[in-house]
Residue, then its C-alpha position, 0 to 999 in steps of 0.5 A: m498489495l496492488c494485485v489485491q487492491t485491483g483484483a488482478k493476479i500477479h501472473d496477469a500480464d497486463r495487470l497494473r504495476f509500478d515500475s520502481d521499487q522506491f514506493f516507501v517512506k525513506s528515513a531522514e538519513e536515506m533522504a540526506r544520501i539522496f539529496p546532498d546538495s540540499p540539505g535544508v529541503a528535508q528540514r523544511t519538509m518536516e516543518i510543513a509536515e508538523r504544521c499539518k493537522l491530519k487525524l487518522h481514525a481506526v475503523d471497526n472493519p477496514f476490510p470489504e464484504f465478499a459474497v461467499p458461495p453457499e457451499h463455502t465458508i469465507d476461509s474455503y472460499f478465500e483459499q479457493v480464489c487464492r489457488e485459481d490460476 
């Protein structure tokens, strides 16, 4: 997903990358295992999160518009770009 966002290819040596595989939301059980000496931290974090008033609204089209060359459809151009090295 980072390649898609930054317009890079996965084989680009100098592409932006994260040096960890830990970029995901962990469950309460996982957090308790990671921080066994701080049992109250997860509870306090949850209390703070519950006080936040964040509302996410769906958008009609979350995808960017791409200029497609006249000789292509959006699907054929997408396939061509994906297959390029």
